[in-house]
C-alpha positions as CSV (number, residue, x, y, z in Angstrom):
1,M,1.2,16.5,15.5
2,N,2.6,16.6,11.9
3,L,0.1,14.7,9.9
4,S,2.5,14.4,6.9
5,G,5.2,12.7,9.0
6,V,7.8,15.0,7.3
7,K,10.3,16.3,9.8
8,S,12.9,19.1,9.5
9,G,15.6,20.7,11.6
10,N,18.3,18.9,13.5
11,L,18.1,15.2,14.3
12,Q,16.7,14.3,17.7
13,P,16.8,11.2,19.9
14,G,14.0,8.8,19.0
15,E,14.1,9.7,15.4
16,R,14.6,7.1,12.7
17,V,17.3,7.6,10.1
18,T,18.6,5.7,7.1
19,L,22.3,5.0,6.8
20,T,23.5,4.2,3.3
21,D,27.0,2.9,2.4
22,G,29.0,3.4,-0.7
23,K,27.4,0.3,-2.4
24,G,23.9,1.6,-1.8
25,R,23.1,-0.7,1.1
26,R,20.7,0.8,3.6
27,K,20.2,0.3,7.3
28,S,17.3,1.9,9.3
29,I,18.0,2.7,12.9
30,V,16.4,4.7,15.7
31,L,18.7,7.3,17.3
32,R,19.5,6.8,21.0
33,E,21.8,8.9,23.2
34,G,24.9,7.0,24.0
35,A,24.1,4.2,21.6
36,E,26.3,2.8,18.8
37,W,25.5,1.0,15.6
38,H,28.0,-1.7,14.9
39,T,29.1,-2.6,11.3
40,S,31.7,-4.9,9.8
41,R,33.9,-1.8,9.5
42,G,33.5,-0.5,13.1
43,A,31.0,1.3,15.1
44,I,29.1,4.5,14.5
45,K,28.1,6.6,17.5
46,H,24.5,7.9,17.5
47,D,25.8,11.0,19.3
48,D,27.7,11.9,16.2
49,M,24.4,12.3,14.4
50,I,22.1,13.6,17.2
51,G,21.9,17.4,17.2
52,G,23.2,17.7,13.6
53,P,21.4,18.0,10.3
54,E,20.5,15.2,8.0
55,A,22.1,14.8,4.5
56,V,25.6,14.5,6.0
57,T,28.1,11.7,6.1
58,V,29.5,10.0,9.2
59,K,32.4,7.7,9.5
60,A,32.6,4.3,11.2
61,A,35.6,3.5,13.3
62,G,37.2,1.7,10.4
63,G,36.9,4.7,8.1
64,A,33.8,3.6,6.0
65,E,31.5,6.5,5.2
66,Y,27.7,6.4,5.5
67,L,25.1,8.9,4.2
68,V,22.6,10.0,6.9
69,M,19.0,10.8,5.9
70,R,15.6,10.8,7.4
71,P,13.6,8.1,5.7
72,I,11.0,9.2,3.2
73,L,7.7,7.4,3.2
74,N,8.6,4.7,0.6
75,E,11.7,3.8,2.6
76,Y,9.7,3.6,5.9
77,M,7.1,1.4,4.2
78,V,9.6,-1.4,3.4
79,S,11.7,-1.1,6.6
80,M,9.0,-0.7,9.3
81,P,8.2,-3.6,11.7
82,R,5.7,-6.0,10.2
83,D,3.6,-9.1,11.1
84,A,1.8,-9.2,7.7
85,A,3.1,-8.5,4.2
86,V,3.0,-4.9,3.1
87,I,1.8,-3.4,-0.2
88,Y,5.1,-2.2,-1.7
89,P,5.6,1.5,-2.8
90,K,5.3,0.7,-6.5
91,D,1.8,-0.8,-6.0
92,A,0.8,1.8,-3.4
93,A,1.7,4.6,-5.8
94,Q,-0.5,3.1,-8.5
95,I,-3.4,2.6,-6.1
96,L,-3.3,6.2,-5.0
97,M,-3.3,7.5,-8.6
98,W,-5.7,5.0,-10.3
99,T,-8.2,5.2,-7.5
100,D,-7.9,9.0,-7.4
101,I,-7.6,9.3,-3.6
102,F,-8.2,13.0,-3.0
103,P,-8.2,15.3,0.0
104,G,-11.4,14.8,2.0
105,A,-12.2,11.4,0.5
106,R,-14.2,8.7,2.4
107,V,-12.1,5.6,1.9
108,L,-12.7,2.0,3.0
109,E,-9.7,-0.3,3.4
110,A,-10.0,-4.0,4.1
111,G,-6.8,-5.9,5.1
112,V,-4.7,-3.3,6.9
113,G,-1.7,-5.5,7.0
114,S,1.2,-3.6,8.6
115,G,-0.2,-0.1,7.8
116,A,1.9,0.7,4.7
117,L,-0.9,1.6,2.4
118,S,-2.9,3.2,5.2
119,L,0.0,5.7,5.7
120,A,0.0,6.6,2.0
121,M,-3.8,7.1,1.9
122,L,-3.9,9.1,5.2
123,R,-1.4,11.5,3.6
124,A,-3.7,11.8,0.6
125,I,-7.0,12.3,2.3
126,G,-5.7,14.8,4.9
127,P,-7.5,15.6,8.2
128,E,-10.8,16.3,6.5
129,G,-11.1,12.9,4.9
130,R,-12.0,9.5,6.5
131,L,-10.2,6.2,6.3
132,H,-12.0,3.3,7.8
133,S,-9.7,0.2,7.9
134,Y,-10.9,-3.3,8.6
135,E,-8.6,-6.1,9.8
136,R,-9.6,-9.6,10.8
137,R,-6.6,-10.1,13.2
138,Q,-6.1,-7.9,16.3
139,Q,-2.3,-8.6,16.1
140,F,-2.0,-7.1,12.6
141,A,-4.2,-4.1,13.6
142,D,-2.0,-3.4,16.6
143,V,1.2,-3.5,14.5
144,A,-0.4,-1.2,11.8
145,M,-1.6,1.4,14.3
146,K,1.9,1.5,16.0
147,N,3.6,1.9,12.6
148,V,1.3,4.7,11.6
149,E,1.7,6.5,14.9
150,T,5.4,6.1,14.9
151,F,5.8,7.8,11.5
152,L,3.2,10.5,12.1
153,G,4.1,11.1,15.8
154,G,0.6,10.2,17.0
155,P,-2.8,8.9,15.9
156,H,-4.3,10.4,12.8
157,P,-7.7,12.0,13.4
158,A,-9.2,10.7,10.1
159,W,-8.3,7.1,10.7
160,E,-10.5,4.4,12.3
161,V,-9.6,0.7,12.6
162,T,-12.2,-2.0,13.2
163,V,-11.2,-5.6,13.9
164,G,-13.5,-8.2,12.4
165,D,-14.7,-9.8,9.2
166,L,-15.6,-7.0,6.7
167,V,-19.0,-8.4,5.7
168,E,-20.0,-8.8,9.3
169,V,-18.8,-5.5,10.8
170,I,-18.9,-3.1,7.8
171,A,-20.3,0.3,8.8
172,D,-23.4,1.5,7.0
173,E,-22.0,4.7,5.6
174,P,-21.3,6.0,2.1
175,I,-17.8,5.7,0.7
176,D,-16.0,7.2,-2.3
177,R,-13.2,4.7,-2.6
178,A,-12.6,1.1,-1.5
179,I,-9.4,-1.0,-1.5
180,L,-9.6,-4.7,-0.7
181,D,-6.3,-6.4,0.1
182,M,-7.4,-9.9,1.2
183,L,-7.5,-13.6,0.2
184,A,-11.0,-13.6,-1.1
185,P,-12.2,-10.1,-2.1
186,W,-15.0,-11.6,-4.2
187,E,-16.8,-12.4,-0.9
188,C,-17.0,-8.7,0.0
189,I,-18.1,-7.1,-3.4
190,D,-21.8,-7.1,-2.6
191,A,-21.3,-5.4,0.8
192,V,-18.9,-2.9,-0.6
193,G,-21.0,-2.2,-3.6
194,E,-24.0,-1.3,-1.4
195,R,-22.0,1.5,0.1
196,L,-19.9,2.7,-2.7
197,V,-21.3,5.9,-4.3
198,P,-22.1,6.0,-8.0
199,G,-18.8,6.6,-9.9
200,G,-16.9,5.5,-6.8
201,I,-13.8,3.4,-7.4
202,L,-13.0,-0.1,-6.1
203,C,-9.5,-1.5,-6.2
204,C,-8.6,-5.1,-5.3
205,Y,-5.1,-6.3,-4.6
206,V,-4.5,-10.0,-5.1
207,A,-1.4,-12.2,-5.4
208,T,-2.4,-15.0,-7.8
209,T,-3.9,-15.5,-11.2
210,T,-6.7,-17.6,-9.7
211,Q,-7.7,-14.8,-7.4
212,L,-7.4,-12.3,-10.3
213,G,-9.8,-14.3,-12.5
214,R,-12.4,-15.0,-9.8
215,T,-12.5,-11.4,-8.6
216,M,-12.9,-10.0,-12.1
217,D,-15.6,-12.6,-13.0
218,T,-17.5,-11.8,-9.8
219,L,-17.4,-8.1,-10.6
220,R,-18.8,-8.8,-14.1
221,A,-21.5,-11.1,-12.7
222,H,-22.5,-8.5,-10.1
223,G,-23.7,-6.2,-12.9
224,G,-23.3,-3.0,-11.0
225,F,-19.6,-2.3,-11.9
226,T,-17.8,-1.2,-15.0
227,E,-15.6,-3.7,-16.9
228,P,-12.7,-4.4,-14.5
229,S,-9.1,-3.9,-15.5
230,G,-6.4,-6.1,-14.1
231,V,-2.7,-5.2,-14.2
232,E,0.6,-5.9,-12.6
233,I,3.4,-3.3,-12.0
234,S,7.1,-4.0,-12.4
235,I,10.1,-1.6,-12.1
236,R,13.5,-2.1,-13.7
237,E,16.5,0.0,-12.6
238,W,19.0,1.3,-15.1
239,H,22.7,1.9,-14.8
240,A,24.0,5.0,-16.6
241,E,27.6,6.0,-16.3
242,G,29.5,7.4,-19.3
243,L,29.0,5.0,-22.2
244,A,28.0,2.2,-19.9
245,I,24.2,2.3,-20.1
246,R,22.4,-0.9,-19.4
247,P,19.6,-2.4,-17.3
248,G,20.6,-2.6,-13.6
249,H,20.7,-5.8,-11.6
250,G,18.0,-4.7,-9.3
251,T,14.4,-5.4,-10.6
252,S,11.2,-5.3,-8.7
253,G,9.0,-7.9,-10.4
254,H,5.7,-9.5,-9.5
255,T,4.3,-8.6,-6.1
256,G,0.5,-8.7,-6.9
257,F,-2.2,-7.8,-9.3
258,L,-4.3,-4.7,-9.2
259,I,-8.0,-4.8,-10.3
260,H,-9.8,-1.5,-10.8
261,T,-13.5,-0.9,-11.5
262,R,-16.1,1.9,-10.9
263,R,-19.6,1.6,-9.4
264,M,-22.6,2.2,-11.6
265,A,-25.6,4.2,-10.4
266,P,-28.5,2.1,-9.0
267,G,-30.6,0.4,-11.8
268,N,-27.9,0.9,-14.4
269,T,-25.6,-1.7,-15.9
270,P,-22.5,-1.1,-18.0
271,P,-22.6,-1.6,-21.8
272,M,-22.1,-5.2,-22.9
273,R,-18.5,-6.1,-23.7
274,K,-17.8,-6.0,-27.4
275,R,-15.1,-8.6,-27.1
276,R,-16.6,-11.9,-25.8
277,P,-14.5,-14.5,-24.1
278,A,-13.0,-17.2,-26.2
279,P,-15.1,-20.4,-26.6
280,G,-14.4,-22.7,-23.7
281,A,-13.4,-19.9,-21.3
282,Y,-16.3,-21.1,-19.1
283,G,-16.2,-24.8,-19.5
284,P,-18.6,-27.4,-18.2
285,D,-16.7,-27.8,-15.0
286,Y,-16.6,-24.1,-14.2
287,T,-18.5,-23.4,-11.0
288,G,-17.5,-19.7,-10.4
289,P,-19.5,-16.6,-11.2
290,R,-20.6,-16.2,-14.8
291,P,-21.2,-12.8,-16.5
292,A,-24.8,-12.3,-17.5
293,N,-24.0,-12.2,-21.2
294,I,-22.5,-15.6,-21.2
295,A,-24.8,-18.6,-21.7
296,T,-25.0,-21.2,-19.0
């Protein structure tokens, strides 16, 4: 099995390809002998692609041309079947870099979704690493495992999926990195913190500002993590042709917030923040976690 998922040689039945038209619109299909893909400009025969190389053009019956390519990982992540929302490539790329996922790393993932981030991390840790993913719903876990095996051609030897609530079923094993993609990551910080090695990195992916604030305050109140950093990632395309240089119409805006922090060694706490929160940041009605250096 090819653990990278990268294929070469001529296209074969059962392979997934991406067809791109002249306007940049893409369609992902699985090649089948004798099958056809029907467009508004006529049909394209799968047999015209099977047995030939990628990076060629094929014509529909009506004359429209389409570029044929094997999908790279970021294309597969957004086109694969899903029951749960995926972490998009722009966020997955930041997670891999900022959490420093390295070959051989021991990684915990909670909230496997449809397996998009799992695929990216499995590529990074390689066969010598370990990715232990936790998912509350069996249906989501099944979809994720199928997506990963479809892209890689089989199960990855470094991947284990456990169905259940993370706090209840978490394995008692040391981890180097942890990624929490769930509705209430603050509920799992104690359990993850007990297993994260000193200097290990925790990343939480949340969708709303309410989740962002509560997660960061919980990390501060815990006392065993460095000052958390919260960011969001956006991408803007640009059009450049001759003298016509301008922002493109396609923009990838808000998908979620990324929170990063590192685990302190046992018995150690991070230096007190030099910049205290503004007066009233924790008002009389606030019932959430409160950092230790803020008066109650």
